[in-house]
N, CA, C and O atoms as a Tinker XYZ file with bonds, in Angstrom:
   428  protein
     1  N    123.604000  120.883000   99.686000    73     2
     2  CA   122.836000  120.466000  100.814000    64     1     3
     3  C    122.184000  119.173000  101.128000    63     2     4     5
     4  O    121.840000  118.374000  100.257000    81     3
     5  N    121.990000  118.956000  102.686000    73     3     6
     6  CA   121.424000  118.036000  103.014000    64     5     7
     7  C    120.184000  118.035000  103.562000    63     6     8     9
     8  O    119.826000  118.829000  104.432000    81     7
     9  N    119.343000  116.959000  102.969000    73     7    10
    10  CA   118.146000  117.269000  103.299000    64     9    11
    11  C    117.862000  116.809000  104.709000    63    10    12    13
    12  O    118.452000  115.873000  105.249000    81    11
    13  N    116.949000  117.510000  105.240000    73    11    14
    14  CA   116.482000  117.145000  106.760000    64    13    15
    15  C    115.285000  116.170000  107.062000    63    14    16    17
    16  O    114.067000  116.348000  107.098000    81    15
    17  N    116.023000  115.162000  107.249000    73    15    18
    18  CA   115.285000  113.920000  107.558000    64    17    19
    19  C    114.967000  113.640000  108.967000    63    18    20    21
    20  O    115.776000  113.342000  109.846000    81    19
    21  N    113.645000  113.775000  109.081000    73    19    22
    22  CA   113.526000  113.126000  110.325000    64    21    23
    23  C    113.378000  112.172000  111.021000    63    22    24    25
    24  O    112.982000  111.172000  110.422000    81    23
    25  N    113.596000  112.043000  112.422000    73    23    26
    26  CA   114.116000  110.506000  112.831000    64    25    27
    27  C    112.881000  110.123000  113.640000    63    26    28    29
    28  O    112.335000  110.869000  114.453000    81    27
    29  N    112.451000  108.742000  113.297000    73    27    30
    30  CA   111.383000  108.358000  114.023000    64    29    31
    31  C    111.216000  108.894000  115.501000    63    30    32    33
    32  O    112.237000  109.181000  116.126000    81    31
    33  N    110.216000  109.011000  115.973000    73    31    34
    34  CA   110.043000  109.496000  117.492000    64    33    35
    35  C    110.154000  110.966000  117.711000    63    34    36    37
    36  O    109.681000  111.419000  118.754000    81    35
    37  N    110.837000  111.926000  116.678000    73    35    38
    38  CA   110.735000  113.193000  117.237000    64    37    39
    39  C    109.434000  114.152000  116.894000    63    38    40    41
    40  O    108.695000  113.967000  115.927000    81    39
    41  N    109.358000  114.714000  117.410000    73    39    42
    42  CA   107.988000  115.529000  117.351000    64    41    43
    43  C    107.679000  115.936000  115.846000    63    42    44    45
    44  O    106.562000  115.749000  115.363000    81    43
    45  N    108.483000  116.371000  115.297000    73    43    46
    46  CA   108.141000  116.578000  113.420000    64    45    47
    47  C    107.665000  115.477000  113.258000    63    46    48    49
    48  O    106.465000  115.429000  112.983000    81    47
    49  N    108.240000  114.535000  113.342000    73    47    50
    50  CA   108.432000  112.655000  112.689000    64    49    51
    51  C    106.563000  112.473000  113.188000    63    50    52    53
    52  O    105.633000  112.378000  112.386000    81    51
    53  N    106.478000  112.470000  114.383000    73    51    54
    54  CA   105.360000  112.365000  114.945000    64    53    55
    55  C    103.878000  113.203000  114.408000    63    54    56    57
    56  O    102.708000  112.826000  114.343000    81    55
    57  N    104.454000  114.308000  114.121000    73    55    58
    58  CA   103.235000  115.130000  113.476000    64    57    59
    59  C    102.938000  114.666000  112.101000    63    58    60    61
    60  O    101.800000  114.494000  111.665000    81    59
    61  N    103.950000  114.493000  111.500000    73    59    62
    62  CA   103.743000  113.877000  110.111000    64    61    63
    63  C    103.134000  112.376000  109.882000    63    62    64    65
    64  O    102.479000  111.938000  108.937000    81    63
    65  N    103.587000  111.740000  111.092000    73    63    66
    66  CA   103.012000  110.485000  111.273000    64    65    67
    67  C    101.158000  110.490000  111.621000    63    66    68    69
    68  O    100.268000  109.821000  111.095000    81    67
    69  N    101.110000  111.275000  112.439000    73    67    70
    70  CA    99.456000  111.677000  112.787000    64    69    71
    71  C     98.849000  112.387000  111.468000    63    70    72    73
    72  O     97.658000  112.141000  111.277000    81    71
    73  N     99.484000  113.233000  110.525000    73    71    74
    74  CA    98.892000  113.453000  109.055000    64    73    75
    75  C     98.764000  112.470000  108.067000    63    74    76    77
    76  O     98.092000  112.496000  107.036000    81    75
    77  N     99.661000  111.404000  108.617000    73    75    78
    78  CA    99.580000  110.324000  107.648000    64    77    79
    79  C     98.431000  109.640000  107.675000    63    78    80    81
    80  O     97.816000  109.250000  106.682000    81    79
    81  N     97.928000  109.386000  109.557000    73    79    82
    82  CA    96.935000  108.699000  109.358000    64    81    83
    83  C     95.496000  109.297000  109.234000    63    82    84    85
    84  O     94.482000  108.711000  108.855000    81    83
    85  N     95.664000  110.893000  109.730000    73    83    86
    86  CA    94.414000  111.697000  109.415000    64    85    87
    87  C     94.172000  111.522000  108.011000    63    86    88    89
    88  O     92.972000  111.413000  107.759000    81    87
    89  N     94.921000  111.462000  107.042000    73    87    90
    90  CA    94.770000  111.377000  105.472000    64    89    91
    91  C     94.353000  110.101000  104.886000    63    90    92    93
    92  O     93.676000  109.968000  103.866000    81    91
    93  N     94.919000  108.995000  105.781000    73    91    94
    94  CA    94.263000  107.600000  105.349000    64    93    95
    95  C     93.010000  107.407000  105.942000    63    94    96    97
    96  O     92.175000  106.691000  105.390000    81    95
    97  N     92.717000  108.150000  107.350000    73    95    98
    98  CA    91.503000  107.769000  107.837000    64    97    99
    99  C     90.328000  108.731000  106.498000    63    98   100   101
   100  O     89.409000  108.118000  105.955000    81    99
   101  N     90.561000  109.956000  106.240000    73    99   102
   102  CA    89.798000  110.329000  104.966000    64   101   103
   103  C     89.670000  109.348000  104.073000    63   102   104   105
   104  O     88.618000  108.854000  103.666000    81   103
   105  N     91.098000  108.994000  103.687000    73   103   106
   106  CA    90.858000  108.090000  102.327000    64   105   107
   107  C     89.865000  106.947000  102.502000    63   106   108   109
   108  O     89.087000  106.518000  101.650000    81   107
   109  N     90.013000  106.573000  103.628000    73   107   110
   110  CA    89.031000  105.414000  103.597000    64   109   111
   111  C     87.557000  105.392000  103.902000    63   110   112   113
   112  O     86.716000  104.497000  103.808000    81   111
   113  N     87.484000  106.902000  104.375000    73   111   114
   114  CA    85.620000  107.188000  104.322000    64   113   115
   115  C     85.280000  107.305000  102.882000    63   114   116   117
   116  O     84.261000  106.921000  102.308000    81   115
   117  N     86.555000  108.041000  102.303000    73   115   118
   118  CA    85.851000  108.145000  100.838000    64   117   119
   119  C     85.619000  106.993000   99.686000    63   118   120   121
   120  O     84.722000  106.812000   98.863000    81   119
   121  N     87.066000  106.167000  100.063000    73   119   122
   122  CA    86.590000  104.779000   99.196000    64   121   123
   123  C     85.298000  103.839000   99.566000    63   122   124   125
   124  O     84.556000  103.181000   98.837000    81   123
   125  N     85.318000  104.013000  100.834000    73   123   126
   126  CA    83.735000  103.323000  101.486000    64   125   127
   127  C     82.719000  103.701000  100.335000    63   126   128   129
   128  O     82.283000  102.954000   99.459000    81   127
   129  N     82.414000  105.192000  100.569000    73   127   130
   130  CA    81.692000  105.681000   99.695000    64   129   131
   131  C     81.489000  105.191000   98.675000    63   130   132   133
   132  O     80.480000  104.576000   98.329000    81   131
   133  N     83.013000  105.551000   97.717000    73   131   134
   134  CA    82.901000  105.367000   96.374000    64   133   135
   135  C     82.275000  103.688000   96.094000    63   134   136   137
   136  O     81.261000  103.396000   95.460000    81   135
   137  N     83.148000  102.833000   96.721000    73   135   138
   138  CA    83.024000  101.631000   96.666000    64   137   139
   139  C     81.519000  100.908000   96.649000    63   138   140   141
   140  O     81.279000   99.992000   95.862000    81   139
   141  N     80.517000  101.420000   97.612000    73   139   142
   142  CA    79.495000  101.465000   98.003000    64   141   143
   143  C     78.581000  101.826000   96.780000    63   142   144   145
   144  O     77.796000  100.955000   96.403000    81   143
   145  N     78.614000  103.141000   96.066000    73   143   146
   146  CA    78.149000  103.603000   95.172000    64   145   147
   147  C     78.265000  102.896000   93.696000    63   146   148   149
   148  O     77.406000  102.710000   92.835000    81   147
   149  N     79.832000  102.535000   93.745000    73   147   150
   150  CA    79.929000  101.695000   92.256000    64   149   151
   151  C     79.208000  100.285000   92.224000    63   150   152   153
   152  O     78.548000   99.881000   91.267000    81   151
   153  N     79.423000   99.592000   93.402000    73   151   154
   154  CA    78.958000   98.179000   93.694000    64   153   155
   155  C     76.932000   98.555000   93.584000    63   154   156   157
   156  O     76.233000   97.932000   92.786000    81   155
   157  N     76.559000   99.243000   94.189000    73   155   158
   158  CA    75.002000   99.443000   93.839000    64   157   159
   159  C     74.959000  100.209000   92.492000    63   158   160   161
   160  O     74.178000   99.857000   91.608000    81   159
   161  N     75.440000  100.806000   92.406000    73   159   162
   162  CA    75.220000  101.426000   90.606000    64   161   163
   163  C     75.555000  100.152000   89.653000    63   162   164   165
   164  O     75.029000  100.109000   88.541000    81   163
   165  N     76.335000   99.225000   90.035000    73   163   166
   166  CA    76.970000   98.061000   88.973000    64   165   167
   167  C     75.878000   97.073000   88.995000    63   166   168   169
   168  O     75.586000   96.546000   87.921000    81   167
   169  N     75.195000   96.725000   90.114000    73   167   170
   170  CA    74.276000   95.851000   90.439000    64   169   171
   171  C     73.034000   95.813000   89.896000    63   170   172   173
   172  O     72.393000   94.886000   89.401000    81   171
   173  N     72.689000   97.441000   90.130000    73   171   174
   174  CA    71.385000   97.797000   89.321000    64   173   175
   175  C     71.543000   98.398000   87.675000    63   174   176   177
   176  O     70.680000   98.414000   86.798000    81   175
   177  N     72.705000   98.786000   87.629000    73   175   178
   178  CA    72.816000   98.670000   86.115000    64   177   179
   179  C     73.217000   97.218000   85.138000    63   178   180   181
   180  O     73.279000   97.204000   83.908000    81   179
   181  N     73.467000   96.006000   86.093000    73   179   182
   182  CA    74.182000   95.149000   85.536000    64   181   183
   183  C     75.336000   95.096000   84.699000    63   182   184   185
   184  O     75.458000   94.490000   83.634000    81   183
   185  N     76.334000   95.940000   85.421000    73   183   186
   186  CA    77.729000   96.354000   84.664000    64   185   187
   187  C     78.688000   95.962000   85.372000    63   186   188   189
   188  O     79.015000   96.557000   86.399000    81   187
   189  N     79.300000   94.878000   84.924000    73   187   190
   190  CA    80.631000   94.067000   85.736000    64   189   191
   191  C     81.627000   95.284000   85.913000    63   190   192   193
   192  O     82.222000   95.393000   86.985000    81   191
   193  N     81.764000   95.911000   85.222000    73   191   194
   194  CA    82.796000   96.855000   84.837000    64   193   195
   195  C     82.564000   97.951000   86.398000    63   194   196   197
   196  O     83.441000   98.295000   87.190000    81   195
   197  N     81.259000   98.246000   86.421000    73   195   198
   198  CA    81.185000   99.295000   87.695000    64   197   199
   199  C     81.062000   98.478000   89.004000    63   198   200   201
   200  O     81.121000   99.086000   90.073000    81   199
   201  N     80.906000   97.231000   88.985000    73   199   202
   202  CA    80.719000   96.498000   90.031000    64   201   203
   203  C     82.300000   96.419000   90.412000    63   202   204   205
   204  O     82.655000   96.675000   91.562000    81   203
   205  N     83.270000   96.041000   89.367000    73   203   206
   206  CA    84.590000   95.735000   89.655000    64   205   207
   207  C     85.195000   97.097000   90.257000    63   206   208   209
   208  O     85.983000   97.059000   91.201000    81   207
   209  N     84.700000   98.556000   89.537000    73   207   210
   210  CA    85.239000   99.603000   90.321000    64   209   211
   211  C     84.774000   99.626000   91.509000    63   210   212   213
   212  O     85.750000   99.810000   92.236000    81   211
   213  N     83.773000   99.540000   92.180000    73   211   214
   214  CA    83.674000   99.191000   93.411000    64   213   215
   215  C     84.097000   98.244000   94.438000    63   214   216   217
   216  O     83.901000   98.330000   95.650000    81   215
   217  N     84.754000   97.252000   93.737000    73   215   218
   218  CA    85.941000   96.061000   94.509000    64   217   219
   219  C     86.815000   96.939000   94.647000    63   218   220   221
   220  O     87.107000   97.337000   95.775000    81   219
   221  N     87.343000   97.368000   93.669000    73   219   222
   222  CA    88.677000   98.120000   93.390000    64   221   223
   223  C     88.812000   99.161000   94.632000    63   222   224   225
   224  O     89.860000   99.259000   95.271000    81   223
   225  N     87.678000   99.906000   94.904000    73   223   226
   226  CA    87.727000  100.643000   95.931000    64   225   227
   227  C     88.058000   99.965000   97.529000    63   226   228   229
   228  O     88.847000  100.335000   98.398000    81   227
   229  N     87.308000   99.079000   97.494000    73   227   230
   230  CA    87.621000   98.052000   98.702000    64   229   231
   231  C     89.041000   98.005000   98.750000    63   230   232   233
   232  O     89.579000   98.624000   99.668000    81   231
   233  N     89.755000   97.388000   97.936000    73   231   234
   234  CA    91.206000   96.878000   97.799000    64   233   235
   235  C     92.131000   97.943000   98.123000    63   234   236   237
   236  O     93.090000   97.834000   98.887000    81   235
   237  N     91.713000   99.175000   97.369000    73   235   238
   238  CA    92.674000  100.386000   97.866000    64   237   239
   239  C     92.075000  100.857000   99.445000    63   238   240   241
   240  O     92.953000  101.232000  100.222000    81   239
   241  N     90.887000  100.862000   99.877000    73   239   242
   242  CA    90.607000  100.973000  101.234000    64   241   243
   243  C     91.507000   99.852000  102.281000    63   242   244   245
   244  O     91.915000  100.244000  103.374000    81   243
   245  N     91.737000   98.516000  101.828000    73   243   246
   246  CA    92.462000   98.203000  102.451000    64   245   247
   247  C     93.740000   98.560000  102.818000    63   246   248   249
   248  O     94.111000   98.394000  103.980000    81   247
   249  N     94.714000   99.196000  101.678000    73   247   250
   250  CA    95.699000   99.743000  101.880000    64   249   251
   251  C     95.617000  100.762000  103.290000    63   250   252   253
   252  O     96.447000  100.745000  104.199000    81   251
   253  N     94.400000  101.643000  103.219000    73   251   254
   254  CA    94.474000  102.797000  103.745000    64   253   255
   255  C     94.382000  102.056000  105.552000    63   254   256   257
   256  O     95.048000  102.543000  106.466000    81   255
   257  N     93.636000  101.101000  105.707000    73   255   258
   258  CA    93.574000  100.620000  106.920000    64   257   259
   259  C     94.935000  100.024000  107.279000    63   258   260   261
   260  O     95.323000  100.332000  108.405000    81   259
   261  N     95.833000   99.148000  106.483000    73   259   262
   262  CA    96.965000   99.300000  106.845000    64   261   263
   263  C     98.099000  100.599000  107.382000    63   262   264   265
   264  O     98.969000  100.538000  108.251000    81   263
   265  N     97.785000  101.492000  106.693000    73   263   266
   266  CA    98.479000  102.548000  107.370000    64   265   267
   267  C     98.226000  103.184000  108.448000    63   266   268   269
   268  O     99.034000  103.813000  109.131000    81   267
   269  N     96.863000  103.008000  108.671000    73   267   270
   270  CA    96.366000  103.443000  110.088000    64   269   271
   271  C     96.597000  102.196000  110.820000    63   270   272   273
   272  O     96.496000  102.305000  112.042000    81   271
   273  N     96.787000  101.426000  110.514000    73   271   274
   274  CA    97.422000  100.267000  111.500000    64   273   275
   275  C     98.627000  100.730000  111.988000    63   274   276   277
   276  O     98.959000  100.991000  113.145000    81   275
   277  N     99.318000  100.805000  110.812000    73   275   278
   278  CA   100.921000  100.948000  110.837000    64   277   279
   279  C    101.349000  102.366000  111.790000    63   278   280   281
   280  O    102.392000  102.448000  112.439000    81   279
   281  N    100.357000  103.372000  111.711000    73   279   282
   282  CA   100.400000  104.467000  112.487000    64   281   283
   283  C     99.533000  104.746000  113.987000    63   282   284   285
   284  O     99.145000  105.843000  114.390000    81   283
   285  N     99.395000  103.666000  114.536000    73   283   286
   286  CA    98.536000  103.671000  115.598000    64   285   287
   287  C     99.270000  103.077000  116.911000    63   286   288   289
   288  O     99.697000  101.927000  116.810000    81   287
   289  N     99.426000  103.659000  117.948000    73   287   290
   290  CA   100.076000  103.256000  119.163000    64   289   291
   291  C    101.429000  102.880000  118.995000    63   290   292   293
   292  O    102.154000  103.712000  118.449000    81   291
   293  N    101.902000  101.849000  119.334000    73   291   294
   294  CA   103.598000  101.867000  119.507000    64   293   295
   295  C    104.143000  101.589000  117.982000    63   294   296   297
   296  O    105.222000  101.893000  117.473000    81   295
   297  N    103.225000  101.035000  117.544000    73   295   298
   298  CA   103.643000  100.909000  116.157000    64   297   299
   299  C    104.108000  102.270000  115.251000    63   298   300   301
   300  O    104.686000  102.220000  114.165000    81   299
   301  N    103.779000  103.277000  115.848000    73   299   302
   302  CA   104.050000  104.300000  114.991000    64   301   303
   303  C    105.697000  104.344000  115.001000    63   302   304   305
   304  O    106.332000  104.697000  114.008000    81   303
   305  N    106.132000  104.061000  115.872000    73   303   306
   306  CA   107.959000  104.305000  116.069000    64   305   307
   307  C    108.718000  103.273000  115.755000    63   306   308   309
   308  O    109.931000  103.366000  115.945000    81   307
   309  N    108.105000  101.975000  115.163000    73   307   310
   310  CA   108.608000  100.714000  114.707000    64   309   311
   311  C    108.905000  100.281000  113.605000    63   310   312   313
   312  O    108.046000  100.027000  112.762000    81   311
   313  N    110.223000  100.112000  113.401000    73   311   314
   314  CA   110.647000   99.656000  112.078000    64   313   315
   315  C    109.873000   98.549000  111.706000    63   314   316   317
   316  O    109.401000   98.499000  110.570000    81   315
   317  N    109.645000   97.459000  112.699000    73   315   318
   318  CA   109.284000   95.962000  112.118000    64   317   319
   319  C    107.646000   96.292000  112.011000    63   318   320   321
   320  O    106.897000   95.322000  111.901000    81   319
   321  N    107.210000   97.320000  112.034000    73   319   322
   322  CA   105.759000   97.779000  111.666000    64   321   323
   323  C    105.611000   98.371000  110.390000    63   322   324   325
   324  O    104.554000   98.358000  109.758000    81   323
   325  N    106.738000   98.925000  109.984000    73   323   326
   326  CA   107.002000   99.638000  109.134000    64   325   327
   327  C    107.169000   98.732000  107.841000    63   326   328   329
   328  O    106.473000   98.898000  106.840000    81   327
   329  N    108.187000   97.725000  107.954000    73   327   330
   330  CA   108.441000   96.622000  107.096000    64   329   331
   331  C    107.262000   95.815000  106.803000    63   330   332   333
   332  O    107.106000   95.375000  105.664000    81   331
   333  N    106.380000   95.570000  107.771000    73   331   334
   334  CA   105.129000   94.809000  107.478000    64   333   335
   335  C    104.026000   95.434000  106.865000    63   334   336   337
   336  O    103.374000   94.781000  106.050000    81   335
   337  N    103.701000   96.645000  107.138000    73   335   338
   338  CA   102.688000   97.509000  106.574000    64   337   339
   339  C    103.447000   97.633000  105.045000    63   338   340   341
   340  O    102.692000   97.442000  104.092000    81   339
   341  N    104.486000   97.854000  104.819000    73   339   342
   342  CA   104.911000   98.133000  103.421000    64   341   343
   343  C    104.819000   96.758000  102.428000    63   342   344   345
   344  O    104.519000   96.804000  101.235000    81   343
   345  N    105.136000   95.555000  103.166000    73   343   346
   346  CA   104.896000   94.491000  102.774000    64   345   347
   347  C    103.255000   94.136000  102.378000    63   346   348   349
   348  O    102.932000   93.655000  101.292000    81   347
   349  N    102.340000   94.453000  103.423000    73   347   350
   350  CA   101.144000   94.269000  103.055000    64   349   351
   351  C    100.156000   95.191000  102.176000    63   350   352   353
   352  O     99.075000   94.813000  101.725000    81   351
   353  N    100.865000   96.781000  101.977000    73   351   354
   354  CA   100.398000   97.325000  101.065000    64   353   355
   355  C    100.682000   96.865000   99.839000    63   354   356   357
   356  O     99.673000   96.645000   99.169000    81   355
   357  N    101.916000   96.596000   99.204000    73   355   358
   358  CA   102.379000   95.818000   98.428000    64   357   359
   359  C    101.449000   94.663000   97.766000    63   358   360   361
   360  O    101.118000   94.657000   96.581000    81   359
   361  N    101.075000   93.668000   98.746000    73   359   362
   362  CA   100.354000   92.391000   98.312000    64   361   363
   363  C     98.949000   92.784000   98.128000    63   362   364   365
   364  O     98.294000   91.998000   97.443000    81   363
   365  N     98.059000   94.276000   98.781000    73   363   366
   366  CA    97.038000   94.961000   98.685000    64   365   367
   367  C     96.920000   95.306000   96.948000    63   366   368   369
   368  O     95.894000   95.165000   96.282000    81   367
   369  N     97.991000   95.694000   96.539000    73   367   370
   370  CA    97.936000   96.474000   95.359000    64   369   371
   371  C     98.393000   95.570000   93.998000    63   370   372   373
   372  O     98.623000   96.034000   92.881000    81   371
   373  N     98.460000   94.114000   94.420000    73   371   374
   374  CA    98.736000   93.595000   93.438000    64   373   375
   375  C     97.525000   92.793000   93.515000    63   374   376   377
   376  O     97.240000   92.151000   92.505000    81   375
   377  N     96.606000   92.695000   94.729000    73   375   378
   378  CA    95.417000   92.461000   94.162000    64   377   379
   379  C     94.266000   93.012000   93.062000    63   378   380   381
   380  O     93.231000   92.639000   92.512000    81   379
   381  N     95.158000   94.133000   93.130000    73   379   382
   382  CA    93.854000   95.221000   92.079000    64   381   383
   383  C     94.530000   94.755000   90.771000    63   382   384   385
   384  O     94.066000   95.391000   89.825000    81   383
   385  N     95.326000   93.996000   90.453000    73   383   386
   386  CA    95.784000   93.539000   88.778000    64   385   387
   387  C     94.436000   92.853000   88.169000    63   386   388   389
   388  O     93.849000   93.330000   87.198000    81   387
   389  N     94.074000   91.832000   88.764000    73   387   390
   390  CA    93.097000   91.168000   88.389000    64   389   391
   391  C     91.410000   92.077000   88.193000    63   390   392   393
   392  O     90.343000   91.663000   87.740000    81   391
   393  N     91.685000   93.022000   88.589000    73   391   394
   394  CA    90.517000   94.027000   88.590000    64   393   395
   395  C     90.577000   95.204000   87.194000    63   394   396   397
   396  O     89.715000   95.937000   86.710000    81   395
   397  N     91.652000   95.024000   86.945000    73   395   398
   398  CA    92.178000   95.900000   85.350000    64   397   399
   399  C     90.874000   95.285000   84.238000    63   398   400   401
   400  O     89.992000   95.981000   83.734000    81   399
   401  N     91.048000   93.975000   84.076000    73   399   402
   402  CA    90.354000   93.638000   82.732000    64   401   403
   403  C     88.759000   93.536000   82.996000    63   402   404   405
   404  O     87.856000   93.545000   82.160000    81   403
   405  N     88.689000   93.445000   84.279000    73   403   406
   406  CA    86.919000   93.401000   84.646000    64   405   407
   407  C     86.276000   94.682000   84.382000    63   406   408   409
   408  O     85.166000   94.852000   83.878000    81   407
   409  N     87.431000   95.906000   84.940000    73   407   410
   410  CA    86.922000   97.508000   84.747000    64   409   411
   411  C     86.465000   97.446000   83.287000    63   410   412   413
   412  O     85.516000   98.136000   82.916000    81   411
   413  N     87.348000   96.353000   82.164000    73   411   414
   414  CA    87.265000   97.027000   80.779000    64   413   415
   415  C     86.622000   95.880000   80.357000    63   414   416   417
   416  O     86.937000   95.409000   79.265000    81   415
   417  N     85.950000   95.461000   80.894000    73   415   418
   418  CA    84.707000   94.481000   80.041000    64   417   419
   419  C     83.561000   95.173000   79.731000    63   418   420   421
   420  O     83.017000   96.173000   80.200000    81   419
   421  N     83.327000   94.434000   78.859000    73   419   422
   422  CA    81.619000   95.131000   78.175000    64   421   423
   423  C     80.473000   94.591000   78.431000    63   422   424   425
   424  O     80.640000   93.444000   78.016000    81   423
   425  N     79.241000   94.661000   78.905000    73   423   426
   426  CA    77.894000   94.028000   79.162000    64   425   427
   427  C     77.772000   93.127000   77.976000    63   426   428
   428  O     76.771000   92.425000   77.834000    81   427
């Protein structure tokens, strides 16, 4: 059985690309709220772990921004934009590594 692979630019591929952009936008809204609440609660409670949680949300939000960028305009069907987006998302997730010990810290 052969998998049905959509070709970039086909109607079904563009529909899926639009869905990816929509889901990334929803994720960005959620992460913005989550990050703001985390940082504010962390500052008020004097908790480094909560502040780190909020900052972690900002870094994850960066990945959502990259996905939205990737699927906007002519970049939607650009193989070059896909490669750049993959690299930048990977870099953004490497930025999460230093956050892990901070989220484990005790006051």
